[in-house]
KOLGUKOL-371319 format. One line per 3 residues: number of its first residue (from 0); their letters; for each residue x, y, z of N, C-alpha, C. Coordinates in Angstrom, 1 decimal. Example, Ala and Ser with C-alpha at 12.3 -4.5 7.8 and 13.67 -1.06 7.14 Angstrom:
! KOLGUKOL-371319
0 = AS = 13.2,-5.7,7.8,12.3,-4.5,7.8,13.2,-3.3,7.8; 12.8,-2.2,7.1,13.7,-1.1,7.1,12.9,0.0,7.9
This chain:
! KOLGUKOL-371319
0 = MLA = 71.2,-54.0,67.5,71.0,-54.2,66.1,69.6,-54.0,65.6; 68.7,-54.6,66.4,67.3,-54.4,66.1,66.9,-52.9,66.1; 67.5,-52.2,67.1,67.2,-50.8,67.2,67.7,-50.0,66.0
3 = EAS = 68.9,-50.4,65.6,69.5,-49.7,64.4,68.7,-50.0,63.1; 68.3,-51.3,63.0,67.5,-51.6,61.8,66.2,-50.9,61.8; 65.6,-50.7,63.0,64.3,-50.0,63.1,64.5,-48.6,62.7
6 = VQS = 65.6,-48.0,63.1,65.9,-46.6,62.8,66.1,-46.4,61.3; 66.9,-47.4,60.7,67.1,-47.3,59.3,65.8,-47.5,58.5; 64.9,-48.4,58.9,63.7,-48.6,58.3,62.8,-47.3,58.3
9 = ANI = 62.8,-46.7,59.5,62.1,-45.5,59.6,62.6,-44.4,58.7; 63.9,-44.4,58.4,64.4,-43.3,57.6,64.1,-43.6,56.1; 64.0,-44.9,55.8,63.8,-45.3,54.4,62.4,-44.9,53.9
12 = WPA = 61.4,-45.0,54.7,60.0,-44.7,54.2,59.8,-43.3,53.8; 60.3,-42.4,54.6,60.2,-41.0,54.1,60.9,-40.7,52.8; 62.1,-41.4,52.6,62.8,-41.3,51.4,62.1,-41.8,50.2
15 = LGG = 61.5,-43.0,50.4,60.7,-43.7,49.4,59.5,-42.8,49.0; 58.9,-42.2,50.1,57.8,-41.4,49.8,58.1,-40.2,48.9; 59.3,-39.6,49.2,59.8,-38.5,48.4,60.0,-38.9,47.0
18 = VLG = 60.6,-40.1,46.8,60.9,-40.6,45.4,59.6,-40.9,44.7; 58.7,-41.5,45.4,57.4,-41.8,44.7,56.6,-40.5,44.4; 56.7,-39.5,45.2,56.1,-38.2,45.0,56.7,-37.6,43.7
21 = TIV = 58.0,-37.7,43.6,58.7,-37.1,42.4,58.2,-37.9,41.2; 58.1,-39.2,41.3,57.7,-40.0,40.1,56.3,-39.6,39.7; 55.4,-39.6,40.7,54.0,-39.2,40.4,53.9,-37.9,39.8
24 = TAF = 54.6,-36.9,40.3,54.6,-35.5,39.8,55.1,-35.5,38.4; 56.2,-36.2,38.1,56.7,-36.3,36.8,55.7,-36.9,35.8; 55.1,-38.0,36.3,54.1,-38.7,35.4,52.9,-37.8,35.1
27 = LAA = 52.4,-37.1,36.1,51.3,-36.2,35.8,51.7,-35.0,34.9; 52.9,-34.5,35.1,53.4,-33.5,34.2,53.5,-34.0,32.8; 53.9,-35.2,32.6,54.0,-35.8,31.3,52.6,-36.0,30.6
30 = VFA = 51.7,-36.4,31.5,50.3,-36.6,31.0,49.7,-35.2,30.5; 49.9,-34.2,31.4,49.4,-32.9,31.0,50.1,-32.3,29.8; 51.4,-32.6,29.7,52.2,-32.1,28.5,51.7,-32.8,27.3
33 = MRY = 51.4,-34.1,27.4,50.9,-34.8,26.2,49.5,-34.3,25.8; 48.7,-34.1,26.8,47.3,-33.6,26.4,47.4,-32.2,25.8; 48.3,-31.3,26.3,48.5,-30.0,25.7,49.0,-30.1,24.3
36 = WKK = 50.0,-31.0,24.1,50.6,-31.2,22.8,49.5,-31.7,21.8; 48.7,-32.6,22.2,47.6,-33.1,21.4,46.6,-32.0,21.0; 46.3,-31.2,22.0,45.3,-30.1,21.8,45.9,-29.1,20.8
39 = QQY = 47.2,-28.8,21.0,47.8,-27.9,20.1,47.9,-28.4,18.6; 48.2,-29.7,18.5,48.2,-30.4,17.2,46.8,-30.3,16.6; 45.8,-30.5,17.4,44.4,-30.5,16.8,44.1,-29.1,16.4
42 = LQQ = 44.4,-28.1,17.2,44.1,-26.7,16.9,44.9,-26.2,15.6; 46.1,-26.7,15.5,46.9,-26.3,14.4,46.3,-26.9,13.1; 45.9,-28.2,13.2,45.3,-28.9,12.1,44.0,-28.2,11.7
45 = RHA = 43.2,-27.9,12.7,41.9,-27.2,12.4,42.2,-25.8,11.8; 43.2,-25.1,12.3,43.5,-23.8,11.7,43.9,-23.9,10.3; 44.8,-24.9,10.0,45.3,-25.1,8.6,44.2,-25.4,7.6
48 = IAY = 43.3,-26.3,8.0,42.2,-26.7,7.1,41.2,-25.6,6.9; 40.9,-24.9,8.0,40.0,-23.7,7.9,40.6,-22.6,7.0; 41.9,-22.4,7.2,42.5,-21.4,6.3,42.5,-21.8,4.8
51 = SVI = 42.7,-23.1,4.6,42.7,-23.6,3.2,41.3,-23.5,2.6; 40.3,-23.8,3.4,38.9,-23.7,2.9,38.6,-22.2,2.5; 39.0,-21.3,3.4,38.7,-19.9,3.2,39.4,-19.4,1.9
54 = HQA = 40.7,-19.8,1.8,41.5,-19.4,0.6,40.8,-19.9,-0.7; 40.3,-21.1,-0.6,39.7,-21.7,-1.8,38.4,-21.1,-2.1; 37.6,-20.7,-1.1,36.3,-20.1,-1.2,36.5,-18.7,-1.9
57 = ILV = 37.6,-18.0,-1.5,37.9,-16.7,-2.2,38.2,-16.9,-3.6; 38.9,-18.0,-4.0,39.2,-18.3,-5.4,38.0,-18.5,-6.2; 37.0,-19.3,-5.6,35.7,-19.5,-6.2,35.0,-18.2,-6.5
60 = RDE = 35.0,-17.3,-5.5,34.3,-16.1,-5.6,34.9,-15.2,-6.7; 36.3,-15.1,-6.7,36.9,-14.3,-7.7,36.8,-14.9,-9.2; 36.8,-16.2,-9.3,36.6,-16.8,-10.6,35.2,-16.6,-11.1
63 = FWR = 34.3,-16.6,-10.2,32.9,-16.4,-10.5,32.7,-15.0,-11.1; 33.3,-14.0,-10.5,33.2,-12.6,-11.0,33.9,-12.5,-12.4; 35.0,-13.2,-12.5,35.7,-13.2,-13.8,34.8,-13.8,-14.9
66 = ARS = 34.1,-14.8,-14.5,33.2,-15.5,-15.5,32.0,-14.6,-15.9; 31.6,-13.7,-15.1,30.5,-12.8,-15.4,30.9,-11.5,-16.0; 32.2,-11.3,-16.3,32.6,-10.1,-16.9,31.9,-9.7,-18.2
69 = FVM = 31.6,-8.4,-18.3,30.9,-7.9,-19.5,31.8,-8.0,-20.8; 33.1,-8.0,-20.5,34.1,-8.0,-21.6,34.6,-9.4,-21.9; 34.5,-9.8,-23.1,35.0,-11.1,-23.5,35.8,-10.9,-24.8
72 = TGN = 37.1,-11.1,-24.8,38.0,-10.8,-25.9,38.4,-12.0,-26.7; 38.9,-11.8,-27.9,39.3,-13.0,-28.7,40.5,-13.7,-28.1; 41.4,-13.0,-27.4,42.5,-13.6,-26.7,42.0,-14.5,-25.6
75 = EVN = 41.0,-14.1,-24.9,40.5,-14.9,-23.8,39.8,-16.2,-24.3; 39.0,-16.0,-25.4,38.4,-17.2,-26.0,39.4,-18.2,-26.6; 40.4,-17.7,-27.2,41.5,-18.5,-27.8,42.2,-19.3,-26.6
78 = ALK = 42.4,-18.6,-25.5,43.1,-19.2,-24.4,42.2,-20.3,-23.8; 40.9,-20.1,-23.7,40.0,-21.1,-23.3,39.9,-22.3,-24.2; 39.9,-21.9,-25.5,39.9,-23.0,-26.5,41.1,-23.9,-26.4
81 = KQY = 42.3,-23.3,-26.1,43.5,-24.1,-25.9,43.5,-24.9,-24.6; 43.0,-24.2,-23.6,42.9,-24.8,-22.3,42.1,-26.1,-22.3; 40.9,-26.0,-22.9,40.0,-27.2,-23.0,40.1,-28.0,-24.2
84 = EVT = 41.2,-27.8,-25.0,41.5,-28.6,-26.2,40.4,-28.7,-27.2; 39.8,-27.5,-27.5,38.7,-27.5,-28.5,39.3,-27.5,-29.9; 39.0,-28.5,-30.7,39.6,-28.6,-32.0,38.9,-27.8,-33.0
87 = DEQ = 39.5,-27.6,-34.2,38.9,-26.9,-35.3,37.7,-27.6,-35.8; 37.7,-29.0,-35.7,36.6,-29.7,-36.2,35.4,-29.5,-35.2; 35.6,-29.4,-34.0,34.5,-29.1,-33.0,34.0,-27.7,-33.2
90 = VEE = 34.9,-26.7,-33.6,34.4,-25.4,-33.9,33.5,-25.4,-35.1; 33.8,-26.2,-36.1,33.0,-26.3,-37.3,31.6,-26.9,-37.0; 31.6,-27.9,-36.1,30.4,-28.6,-35.6,29.5,-27.6,-35.0
93 = IKQ = 30.1,-26.7,-34.1,29.3,-25.7,-33.4,28.6,-24.7,-34.5; 29.4,-24.4,-35.5,28.9,-23.5,-36.5,27.8,-24.2,-37.3; 27.9,-25.5,-37.6,26.9,-26.2,-38.3,25.6,-26.3,-37.5
96 = QGA = 25.7,-26.3,-36.2,24.5,-26.3,-35.3,23.9,-25.0,-35.3; 24.4,-24.0,-35.9,23.9,-22.6,-35.9,24.2,-21.8,-34.7; 25.2,-22.3,-33.9,25.6,-21.5,-32.7,26.9,-20.7,-33.0
99 = DPF = 27.2,-19.8,-32.1,28.3,-19.0,-32.2,29.5,-19.6,-31.4; 30.6,-20.1,-32.1,31.7,-20.7,-31.3,32.3,-19.8,-30.3; 32.4,-18.5,-30.7,33.0,-17.5,-29.8,32.3,-17.4,-28.5
102 = KRI = 31.0,-17.3,-28.6,30.1,-17.2,-27.4,30.1,-18.5,-26.6; 30.0,-19.6,-27.3,29.9,-20.9,-26.6,31.2,-21.3,-25.9; 32.3,-21.2,-26.6,33.6,-21.5,-26.0,33.9,-20.5,-24.8
105 = GHL = 33.6,-19.3,-25.1,33.9,-18.3,-24.0,33.1,-18.5,-22.8; 31.8,-18.6,-22.9,30.9,-18.7,-21.7,31.1,-20.0,-21.0; 31.1,-21.1,-21.8,31.3,-22.4,-21.1,32.7,-22.6,-20.5
108 = GRF = 33.7,-22.1,-21.2,35.0,-22.1,-20.7,35.1,-21.4,-19.4; 34.5,-20.2,-19.3,34.5,-19.5,-18.1,33.8,-20.3,-17.0; 32.7,-20.9,-17.3,32.0,-21.6,-16.3,32.8,-22.8,-15.8
111 = WNV = 33.5,-23.5,-16.7,34.2,-24.7,-16.2,35.4,-24.2,-15.3; 35.9,-23.0,-15.5,37.0,-22.5,-14.6,36.4,-22.3,-13.2; 35.2,-21.8,-13.2,34.5,-21.7,-11.9,34.3,-23.0,-11.2
114 = QKQ = 33.8,-23.9,-12.0,33.5,-25.3,-11.5,34.7,-26.0,-11.0; 35.8,-25.8,-11.7,37.1,-26.4,-11.2,37.5,-25.9,-9.8; 37.4,-24.5,-9.6,37.7,-24.0,-8.3,36.7,-24.5,-7.3
117 = YSD = 35.4,-24.7,-7.6,34.4,-25.2,-6.7,34.7,-26.6,-6.3; 35.2,-27.4,-7.3,35.5,-28.8,-7.0,36.7,-28.9,-6.0; 37.6,-28.0,-6.2,38.7,-28.0,-5.2,38.2,-27.6,-3.8
120 = LHT = 37.3,-26.6,-3.8,36.7,-26.2,-2.5,36.0,-27.4,-1.8; 35.2,-28.1,-2.6,34.5,-29.3,-2.1,35.4,-30.3,-1.5; 36.6,-30.5,-2.2,37.6,-31.5,-1.7,38.1,-31.1,-0.4
123 = KSI = 38.4,-29.8,-0.2,39.0,-29.2,1.0,37.9,-29.3,2.1; 36.6,-29.1,1.8,35.6,-29.1,2.8,35.4,-30.5,3.4; 35.8,-31.5,2.6,35.7,-32.9,3.2,36.6,-33.1,4.4
126 = ELE = 37.8,-32.4,4.3,38.8,-32.5,5.4,38.2,-31.8,6.6; 37.4,-30.7,6.4,36.8,-30.0,7.6,35.7,-30.9,8.2; 35.0,-31.6,7.3,33.9,-32.5,7.8,34.5,-33.6,8.6
129 = ALL = 35.6,-34.2,8.1,36.3,-35.3,8.8,36.8,-34.8,10.1; 37.2,-33.6,10.3,37.7,-33.1,11.5,36.6,-32.6,12.5; 35.6,-32.0,12.0,34.6,-31.3,12.9,33.3,-32.0,12.9
132 = GDE = 33.0,-32.9,12.0,31.7,-33.6,12.1,30.8,-33.4,10.9; 29.6,-34.1,11.0,28.7,-34.2,9.9,28.0,-32.9,9.6; 28.0,-32.0,10.5,27.3,-30.7,10.3,27.9,-29.9,9.1
135 = YRD = 29.1,-30.4,8.6,29.7,-29.7,7.5,29.4,-30.5,6.2; 28.6,-31.5,6.2,28.4,-32.3,5.1,27.7,-31.6,3.9; 26.7,-30.8,4.2,26.0,-30.1,3.2,26.1,-28.6,3.3
138 = WLR = 27.2,-28.1,3.9,27.3,-26.6,4.1,27.6,-25.9,2.8; 28.1,-26.6,1.8,28.3,-25.9,0.5,27.2,-26.0,-0.5; 26.1,-26.6,0.0,24.9,-26.8,-0.9,24.4,-25.5,-1.5
141 = PIE = 24.3,-24.4,-0.7,23.8,-23.1,-1.3,24.7,-22.7,-2.5; 26.0,-22.8,-2.4,26.9,-22.4,-3.5,26.7,-23.3,-4.7; 26.6,-24.6,-4.4,26.4,-25.6,-5.5,25.1,-25.3,-6.2
144 = KLL = 24.0,-25.0,-5.5,22.7,-24.7,-6.1,22.8,-23.5,-7.0; 23.5,-22.5,-6.6,23.6,-21.2,-7.3,24.5,-21.5,-8.6; 25.5,-22.3,-8.5,26.4,-22.6,-9.6,25.6,-23.4,-10.7
147 = RQF = 24.7,-24.2,-10.2,23.9,-25.0,-11.1,22.9,-24.0,-11.9; 22.4,-23.1,-11.1,21.6,-22.1,-11.8,22.4,-21.2,-12.8; 23.6,-20.9,-12.4,24.5,-20.2,-13.3,24.7,-20.9,-14.6
150 = YNA = 25.0,-22.2,-14.4,25.3,-23.1,-15.6,24.1,-23.2,-16.5; 22.9,-23.4,-16.0,21.7,-23.5,-16.8,21.4,-22.1,-17.5; 21.7,-21.0,-16.8,21.5,-19.7,-17.5,22.4,-19.5,-18.6
153 = VQR = 23.7,-19.9,-18.4,24.7,-19.8,-19.5,24.3,-20.6,-20.7; 23.9,-21.9,-20.4,23.4,-22.8,-21.5,22.3,-22.2,-22.3; 21.3,-21.7,-21.6,20.1,-21.1,-22.3,20.5,-19.8,-23.0
156 = YID = 21.4,-19.1,-22.4,21.8,-17.8,-23.1,22.5,-18.1,-24.4; 23.3,-19.1,-24.5,24.1,-19.4,-25.7,23.3,-20.3,-26.6; 22.3,-21.0,-26.1,21.6,-22.0,-26.9,20.1,-22.0,-26.5
159 = PEY = 19.2,-21.3,-27.2,17.8,-21.3,-26.8,17.1,-22.6,-26.8; 17.7,-23.6,-27.5,17.1,-24.9,-27.6,17.6,-25.8,-26.4; 18.4,-25.3,-25.6,19.0,-26.1,-24.5,17.9,-26.5,-23.5
162 = DVR = 17.8,-27.8,-23.2,16.9,-28.4,-22.3,15.5,-27.8,-22.4; 14.8,-28.2,-23.5,13.5,-27.6,-23.8,12.5,-28.0,-22.8; 12.8,-29.0,-22.0,11.8,-29.4,-21.0,11.7,-28.4,-19.9
165 = TEG = 12.7,-27.6,-19.7,12.7,-26.6,-18.7,12.4,-25.2,-19.3; 11.4,-24.5,-18.7,11.1,-23.2,-19.2,12.2,-22.2,-18.9; 12.7,-21.5,-19.9,13.8,-20.5,-19.7,13.3,-19.1,-19.6
168 = GSS = 14.1,-18.2,-19.1,13.7,-16.8,-19.0,14.0,-16.1,-20.3; 13.7,-14.8,-20.3,14.0,-14.0,-21.5,15.5,-13.8,-21.6; 15.9,-13.4,-22.7,17.3,-13.1,-22.9,17.8,-12.1,-21.9
171 = KDL = 17.0,-11.1,-21.6,17.4,-10.1,-20.6,17.5,-10.7,-19.2; 16.5,-11.5,-18.9,16.6,-12.2,-17.5,17.8,-13.0,-17.4; 18.1,-13.8,-18.5,19.3,-14.7,-18.4,20.6,-13.9,-18.3
174 = SLI = 20.6,-12.7,-19.0,21.8,-11.9,-19.0,22.1,-11.3,-17.7; 21.1,-11.2,-16.8,21.3,-10.7,-15.5,22.0,-11.7,-14.6; 21.9,-13.0,-15.0,22.6,-14.0,-14.3,24.0,-14.3,-14.9
177 = VYG = 24.1,-14.3,-16.3,25.3,-14.5,-17.0,26.3,-13.4,-16.8; 25.9,-12.2,-16.7,26.8,-11.0,-16.6,26.5,-10.3,-15.3; 27.6,-9.8,-14.8,27.5,-9.0,-13.5,28.8,-8.4,-13.1
180 = DRS = 28.7,-7.5,-12.2,29.9,-6.8,-11.7,29.7,-6.4,-10.2; 30.7,-6.4,-9.4,30.6,-6.1,-8.0,30.1,-4.7,-7.8; 30.3,-3.8,-8.7,29.9,-2.4,-8.5,28.4,-2.2,-8.7
183 = QED = 27.8,-3.2,-9.2,26.3,-3.1,-9.5,25.5,-3.5,-8.2; 24.9,-2.5,-7.6,24.2,-2.7,-6.4,22.9,-3.5,-6.6; 22.4,-3.5,-7.8,21.2,-4.2,-8.1,21.4,-5.6,-8.7
186 = DVF = 22.7,-6.1,-8.6,23.0,-7.4,-9.1,22.6,-8.5,-8.1; 21.3,-8.9,-8.2,20.7,-9.9,-7.2,21.5,-11.2,-7.2; 21.7,-11.8,-8.4,22.4,-13.1,-8.4,23.8,-13.0,-7.9
189 = GGE = 24.5,-12.0,-8.2,25.9,-11.8,-7.7,25.9,-11.7,-6.2; 24.9,-11.0,-5.7,24.7,-10.8,-4.2,24.5,-12.1,-3.5; 23.7,-13.0,-4.2,23.4,-14.3,-3.6,24.7,-15.1,-3.5
192 = IES = 25.5,-15.1,-4.6,26.7,-15.9,-4.5,27.7,-15.3,-3.5; 27.8,-14.0,-3.4,28.6,-13.3,-2.4,28.2,-13.7,-1.0; 26.9,-13.7,-0.8,26.4,-14.1,0.5,26.7,-15.5,0.9
195 = AIK = 26.5,-16.4,0.0,26.7,-17.8,0.2,28.2,-18.1,0.5; 29.1,-17.5,-0.2,30.5,-17.7,0.0,31.0,-17.0,1.3; 30.4,-15.9,1.6,30.8,-15.2,2.8,30.4,-16.0,4.0
198 = QVI = 29.3,-16.7,3.9,28.8,-17.6,5.0,29.8,-18.7,5.3; 30.4,-19.3,4.2,31.4,-20.3,4.4,32.6,-19.7,5.0; 33.1,-18.5,4.5,34.3,-17.9,5.1,34.1,-17.6,6.5
201 = DEC = 32.9,-17.0,6.9,32.7,-16.6,8.3,32.6,-17.8,9.2; 32.1,-18.9,8.7,32.0,-20.2,9.4,33.4,-20.7,9.8; 34.3,-20.6,8.8,35.7,-21.1,9.0,36.5,-20.2,9.8
204 = RVY = 36.2,-18.9,9.7,37.1,-17.9,10.3,37.2,-18.1,11.9; 36.1,-18.7,12.4,36.1,-18.9,13.8,37.2,-19.9,14.2; 37.6,-20.8,13.4,38.6,-21.8,13.7,40.0,-21.3,13.4
207 = LIK = 40.1,-20.0,13.0,41.5,-19.5,12.9,42.0,-19.0,14.2; 41.1,-18.9,15.2,41.4,-18.4,16.5,41.8,-19.6,17.4; 43.0,-19.6,17.9,43.5,-20.8,18.7,43.1,-20.5,20.1
210 = K = 42.4,-21.5,20.7,42.0,-21.4,22.1,42.8,-22.3,23.0
């Protein structure tokens, strides 16, 4: 009996070893599968946010060029007037101030359309900062600085009395910022905006590649 028990015991240990080996292998496979799944989820999330930022940056760029168009029609100004709910009373106030309502509503309306697209870009960039770290906290600052310069130029262009504390450029100098076209090789300000936005796009494009 003792001999039989000894033989059975000897047979059990290899069997248990095989079972334990299978369990350990399955466990390790599950761990690696979970790690792979988490990595893929992270890469997909990173891809989606980067693509969203790139898309919004392109919208900012295109709205910026629309805002600097040399052509401003009555239909465009009326649409902006309606979009920003400018009343007839406000139009009269603009006239009483000695300003041109067509010019003021048109240029400021165009700028606020650019600013809206930029605000959406900033919101999306926060998601990228949350995912990738603090290095993305101030990465939109060059665009923000240029848009502030654009706004000040627009204000001075339509109102010479705007912010008298700050020295403004000549009407010609201001017009080089207010107006522009991609076909103009000597458009310095437009080139600066293009470069700043391209930098954001190139920075994000790296994260569209899944590793």
